[in-house]
C-alpha positions in Angstrom: 98.3 73.6 143.3 96.7 74.7 146.5 97.5 73.3 150.0 94.9 71.4 151.9 96.2 72.1 155.4 96.8 75.6 156.9 95.5 78.0 159.5 93.9 81.4 159.1 92.1 83.9 161.3 88.7 85.7 161.0 87.4 88.7 162.8 84.7 91.3 162.2 83.0 94.3 163.9 86.0 95.7 165.8 84.5 99.2 165.5 87.7 101.0 166.5 86.7 104.5 167.8 83.3 103.4 169.2 82.2 104.7 172.7 83.2 108.3 171.8 82.1 109.6 175.2 83.8 107.0 177.3 87.5 107.0 176.7 88.4 104.1 179.0 85.7 101.9 177.4 87.1 102.9 174.0 90.6 101.9 175.2 89.2 98.5 176.4 87.8 97.9 172.9 91.1 98.8 171.3 93.0 96.5 173.8 90.7 93.6 172.7 91.5 94.1 169.1 95.2 94.5 169.6 95.2 91.3 171.6 93.2 89.5 168.8 96.0 90.6 166.4 98.6 89.1 168.7 96.6 85.8 168.7 96.9 85.8 164.9 100.7 85.8 165.3 100.8 83.4 168.2 98.6 80.8 166.3 100.8 81.3 163.2 97.8 82.1 161.0 98.7 82.3 157.3 96.3 85.2 156.7 93.6 87.3 158.4 90.1 88.0 157.2 88.4 91.1 158.4 84.7 91.0 157.5 83.7 94.6 157.9 83.5 97.4 160.4 87.2 97.5 161.4 86.5 101.2 162.3 83.3 102.7 163.8 83.3 105.6 161.3 85.0 106.0 157.9 87.5 108.6 159.3 88.1 107.9 163.0 90.5 109.7 165.2 94.1 109.1 164.0 95.1 108.4 167.6 92.7 105.4 167.5 94.0 104.2 164.1 97.7 104.5 164.8 98.2 101.5 167.1 95.9 99.3 165.1 97.7 100.2 161.8 101.0 99.4 163.5 99.8 96.0 164.7 98.5 95.2 161.2 101.7 96.3 159.6 103.7 94.0 162.0 101.6 91.1 160.7 102.3 92.0 157.1 106.0 92.4 157.8 106.0 88.8 159.1 104.6 87.7 155.7 101.0 87.3 156.7 98.3 88.6 154.4 95.2 90.6 155.4 92.0 90.5 153.3 89.2 93.0 154.0 85.7 93.9 153.0 84.0 97.1 154.1 81.3 97.1 156.7 78.2 99.3 157.1 80.2 101.7 159.4 83.6 102.0 157.7 82.3 102.4 154.2 81.0 105.7 152.7 80.3 106.3 149.1 82.4 109.0 147.3 84.7 109.6 150.2 88.1 108.3 151.2 88.1 106.2 154.4 91.0 104.9 156.6 90.5 101.5 154.9 91.3 103.1 151.6 94.4 104.7 153.1 95.7 101.5 154.7 95.0 99.5 151.5 97.0 102.1 149.5 100.0 101.6 151.8 99.9 97.8 151.3 98.6 96.9 154.8 95.8 94.8 153.4 94.0 93.9 150.2 90.4 95.0 149.6 88.5 91.9 148.4 85.1 93.2 147.3 84.3 95.3 144.2 83.7 99.0 144.9 81.0 99.8 142.3 77.4 99.9 143.5 75.4 98.5 140.6 72.0 99.2 139.4 69.4 96.8 140.9 69.0 93.8 138.7 72.2 94.3 136.7 74.0 91.0 136.3 77.7 91.2 137.5 80.6 88.8 137.8 82.1 88.1 141.2 85.9 88.8 141.2 88.2 87.0 143.4 91.8 87.0 144.7 94.3 84.2 145.2 96.3 83.8 148.4 99.4 82.6 146.7 101.1 80.7 149.5 98.1 78.6 150.2 96.2 78.7 146.9 93.0 79.8 148.7 90.6 81.8 146.5 88.9 84.7 148.3 85.9 86.7 147.1 83.5 89.0 148.9 80.8 91.6 149.0 81.1 94.7 151.2 78.4 96.1 153.5 76.8 99.4 152.9 75.6 102.1 155.3 71.9 101.2 154.9 72.3 97.5 154.5 72.4 95.4 151.4 69.6 94.5 149.1 69.2 90.8 148.5 68.9 91.5 144.8 72.5 92.6 144.8 73.5 89.1 145.9 71.1 87.4 143.6 72.4 89.3 140.6 76.0 88.0 141.0 77.5 85.5 138.6 79.8 83.4 140.8 80.4 80.5 138.4 84.0 81.3 137.6 84.8 81.5 141.4 82.9 78.3 142.1 84.9 76.4 139.4 88.3 77.8 140.5 90.5 75.1 142.1 91.6 75.4 145.7 90.0 76.2 149.1 87.4 78.9 148.6 86.4 81.7 151.0 83.5 84.2 150.7 83.6 87.3 152.9 80.5 89.3 153.5 79.0 91.9 155.9 75.3 91.2 156.2 72.8 89.5 158.5 71.8 86.0 157.4 68.1 85.6 158.2 68.3 81.9 159.1 70.9 82.7 161.8 69.4 85.8 163.3 68.7 85.5 167.0 65.0 85.7 167.8 65.3 89.2 169.4 66.7 90.6 166.2 64.4 89.0 163.6 61.8 91.8 163.5 64.4 94.6 163.5 67.0 93.5 160.9 66.4 92.5 157.3 69.2 90.3 155.9 70.1 88.0 153.1 69.2 84.3 153.1 71.7 81.4 153.0 70.6 80.6 149.5 71.6 84.1 148.4 75.2 83.5 149.1 77.5 82.0 146.4 77.4 78.2 146.3 80.4 75.9 146.4 82.5 77.8 149.1 84.4 76.0 151.8 84.2 78.9 154.3 81.8 81.8 154.6 83.3 84.6 156.6 80.4 86.7 158.0 80.1 89.8 160.1 77.5 92.6 161.0 75.2 91.4 163.8 77.7 91.3 166.6 76.6 87.8 167.7 78.6 84.6 167.3 77.1 81.8 165.2 78.3 79.0 162.9 76.5 76.7 160.6 76.3 75.5 157.1 76.4 77.6 153.9 74.5 76.9 150.7 75.3 73.3 149.6 77.8 72.9 152.4 80.8 74.8 153.6 81.3 76.3 157.1 79.4 79.6 157.7 80.8 81.6 160.6 80.2 85.0 162.3 82.8 85.4 165.1 80.8 88.2 166.9 82.1 91.6 167.7 85.7 91.9 169.0 84.4 93.9 172.0 81.0 95.4 171.3 79.4 98.8 170.8 76.4 98.7 173.0 75.2 97.6 176.4 73.3 94.8 174.8 76.5 93.5 173.1 78.2 93.4 176.5 75.2 91.7 178.2 75.2 89.1 175.5 78.9 88.4 176.1 78.5 88.3 179.9 75.6 85.8 179.5 77.5 83.6 177.1 75.4 84.3 173.9 78.4 85.6 172.0 82.2 85.7 172.0 84.4 88.8 172.1 87.5 88.2 169.9 88.2 86.3 166.8 87.9 82.9 165.1 90.9 80.7 164.4 90.2 78.4 161.5 92.2 75.2 160.9 92.1 73.5 157.5 92.9 69.8 157.6 92.6 67.8 154.5 90.6 70.6 152.9 88.0 70.6 155.8 87.7 73.7 158.1 87.1 73.6 161.8 86.7 76.7 164.0 87.9 77.8 167.4 86.7 81.0 169.1 89.3 82.9 171.1 88.1 85.6 173.5 90.4 88.6 173.8 88.3 91.3 175.6 89.7 92.2 179.1 88.1 89.8 181.6 86.1 90.9 184.6 86.1 94.7 184.0 82.5 95.2 182.7 79.8 95.8 185.3 76.2 96.4 184.2 73.9 98.3 186.5 70.1 98.4 186.2 68.5 101.4 188.0 64.7 102.0 187.9 63.8 105.5 189.0 60.0 105.1 188.6 58.2 107.0 191.2 61.3 108.8 192.6 61.9 112.5 192.8 64.9 113.6 190.8 67.0 114.4 193.9 66.3 111.0 195.4 67.1 109.3 192.2 70.3 111.2 191.9 71.4 110.2 195.4 70.6 106.5 194.6 72.6 106.6 191.4 75.6 108.0 193.2 75.4 105.3 195.8 75.0 102.5 193.2 78.1 103.8 191.2 80.2 104.1 194.4 79.4 100.5 195.4 80.1 99.1 192.0 83.4 100.9 191.2 86.8 99.3 191.4 90.3 99.3 189.9 89.9 99.0 186.1 86.2 98.5 186.3 84.0 99.9 183.5 80.4 100.8 184.5 77.4 100.6 182.3 74.3 101.9 184.2 70.9 101.6 182.5 68.7 104.2 184.1 65.0 103.8 183.2 61.5 104.6 184.3 59.5 107.8 184.8 60.5 110.3 187.6 57.7 111.4 189.9 59.1 114.9 190.4 61.8 117.1 188.9 63.3 116.7 185.4 65.8 114.3 183.7 68.2 117.2 183.5 68.4 117.4 187.3 69.9 114.0 187.4 73.1 115.6 186.0 74.9 112.3 185.3 78.4 113.8 185.0 78.0 115.3 188.5 76.7 112.1 189.8 79.7 110.2 188.7 82.0 112.8 190.2 80.1 112.7 193.5 80.5 108.9 193.5 84.3 109.2 193.0 84.1 107.5 189.6 86.1 108.8 186.7 83.6 110.0 184.0 85.5 108.2 181.3 84.8 104.8 182.9 81.0 105.2 182.8 78.7 104.8 179.8 75.1 105.8 180.5 72.0 104.2 178.9 69.1 106.6 179.4 67.0 105.8 176.3 64.1 104.6 178.5 64.2 107.4 181.0 61.5 110.1 181.2 60.5 113.0 183.5 57.0 113.5 184.8 56.3 115.9 182.0 56.3 113.1 179.5 53.0 112.8 177.8 52.0 116.5 178.3 52.5 119.0 175.5 55.7 121.1 176.1 54.3 124.0 174.1 50.8 124.9 173.1 50.2 123.9 169.5 49.0 126.6 167.1 46.3 125.9 164.5 49.0 126.3 161.8 51.3 123.7 163.5 48.3 121.3 163.9 47.4 121.6 160.3 51.0 121.0 159.2 51.2 117.8 161.3 47.9 116.6 160.0 49.1 117.2 156.4 52.4 115.4 157.1 50.5 112.4 158.4 48.0 112.4 155.5 50.8 112.3 153.0 52.8 109.6 154.7 54.1 107.0 152.3 54.6 103.3 152.7 58.2 104.1 153.3 57.3 105.9 156.6 54.7 103.6 158.2 55.5 105.2 161.6 53.8 108.4 160.4 50.5 106.8 159.4 47.2 107.4 161.2 46.5 108.7 164.7 49.5 106.8 166.1 51.8 108.5 163.6 50.3 111.9 164.5 51.0 111.2 168.2 54.6 110.2 167.4 55.2 113.4 165.5 53.9 115.5 168.4 55.9 113.5 171.0 59.0 113.8 168.9 58.7 117.6 168.5 58.0 117.9 172.3 61.1 115.7 173.1 63.4 117.5 170.8 62.1 120.9 172.0 62.8 120.2 175.7 65.1 123.0 176.9 68.5 122.4 178.6 68.1 122.1 182.4 70.0 124.2 184.8 73.4 122.7 185.5 72.9 120.0 182.8 76.0 119.5 180.7 75.7 119.6 176.9 76.7 115.9 176.7 74.0 114.9 179.2 71.4 117.1 177.4 72.3 115.6 174.0 72.2 112.0 175.3 68.8 112.7 176.9 67.3 114.1 173.7 68.7 111.3 171.5 67.4 108.8 174.0 64.0 110.4 174.1 63.8 110.5 170.3 64.7 106.8 170.1 62.1 106.0 172.7 59.4 107.8 170.7 60.4 106.0 167.5 60.9 102.6 169.2 64.5 102.4 168.1 67.2 100.9 170.3 71.0 101.6 169.8 71.6 97.8 169.5 69.4 97.7 166.4 71.9 100.0 164.5 74.5 97.4 163.8 
């Protein structure tokens, strides 16, 4: 017989190992997660749900994994249970991930089935029982390219629905009815009615934005938001109160759940800078950047400058961001640059003369574009191909570090394709 009063915790999108070029930002993310796991203990949660993307990659740096694994093991040694579904970042088909390793050592139980089924194939939703509370837990993992709604629609969840006890469904997918307006045209998700009916708590993840509402036919539907965040947009949303950074503590009283959000990210350390270099020569922009960084720095402060606009003279490479940080007296590991909307005066002009053969190949590529690549269709598609080739062919500037050069090329390619990092949840 299941209990009708207990407490559990729910987190998602920790992304341990994110911010690979900013070690002190990466450390702040790790600190936020470790603090969240301490809250699980302090609030005496019976079990912890992790709804995907515990890690930023399937096989992150072991130095990032070690303290997290130790904290999870401490919870298990206290008698708490941990239930996990894969997210779109920490899952990869046909390859062992750190989640697999930790599951094999008994740190947590994997809730969702591993098999990826043929579209339209009917399948039965398996579930686990948390023995001390009697709660039934089922789930569907995320995948690297998102989840097809048909996969949800093909599930037979009748046995799960009829099972006695408090029922939890874990998932890692956007729910279209709860998508913020700024994400609706960029992210395709499932709908509320695609989720299994009859659950008491729906433990979501994936979009890095806190929300709660009602599941199909009732039940509390919750996404706790990212534990820290993996983009400047995530951090801005947190600073402006659109999302939490931490975990959800869920209290069951008489079989009814209520949620409390607990923020665990280090407070007051994030500073966002907006620097428009439009119309400036590279040397002037560089001096302005150094001054802005110098004024904003402080003990323990993490800087996130967004540099955008089109330079009037010089090149993006001449900005030499690493050198700018050094000149400002700022440790490079505390700065994470956003340069995706930055361009030099050469933008819009062909970098190399195009041969007749190259022109013919581009025209052929555009002519054969399928519906799966609408960005290639028509004159606009042809322009994008040329702009992308020019952007990726830009040579490394004198004194430009490999890191800055790579960031500039990736930012330029994203700008051409109209893709922002925060759309890659």
